[in-house]
N, C-alpha and C positions, 0 to 999 in steps of 0.2 A: 739393492740400494746399500750404498757404503755408510760406512760410521762417520761420527764426526770427527774432528780434528780439534784438540785443545792445546792451547799455549798460555802460560801465566807470564803476562807482560806488562806491570806496572809501572814500567819505565815510560811507557807509552803516553800515560796520563801526565806525566811530569814534563814530557817534552811538548804536549799541546800546551800546557800551562805557560811553559817558557817562551812559547810564541816565536822564537828564533828559527833561522834556518839551520843551523848546526846546534845540537845539544850532546852533551855527555852528561849522564846521570852521575850524581854524587857517588862516592866509594860506598857508603851505607845503603843508598837505594840500590845499588847492583847486587851487594851482599843479601840483602834482604829479597830481591827478585831472585836469586838462585837457592836460598836457602827454602823459599815457597814454592819453587818452581814445580815439585811434584804434588802439590796441591790439587789439580785437575783429576789426578786418578780417583781420588774419593767421590767424585761425581759421575765420572766417564763409564759408560757401560761396555758391554762385550762386544767387540768390534771395532771401538772406539781407538782412535791414535791419540796420543798425549807426546809432544815435544817438550824433551829436557834439555837443559844446556850441558850436562854432563853424565858421563856413562856411570858414575857412581849409584844413579838412581836405579838403575837396570835392574839390579838385584833386588830391589824392592817391589818391583811391578808384578802386579797380578798376572796370571798365565793368561787370562782371554784379553788383557790388555795389550797391544803391539807397542814396545820400546822405540821410540824414536830418538835420535840425539843431534845435535848441532855438528857433531865431528864425525859422523857416519854420511 
């Protein structure tokens, strides 16, 4: 059995609320999303994957959580 995959994506709720075909989240929403992207690590279990938007979070990762990044 493989582990869970976690991604923190609050911009999705803003996009759904917008209701249009094209959506670009406001700068503040993008900043909040990047700053809180590491949040799933706190409830991920051993063997789970957490996708983060930047390599800067990888140093903080626990050894039992496999880091993934948008840039890899």
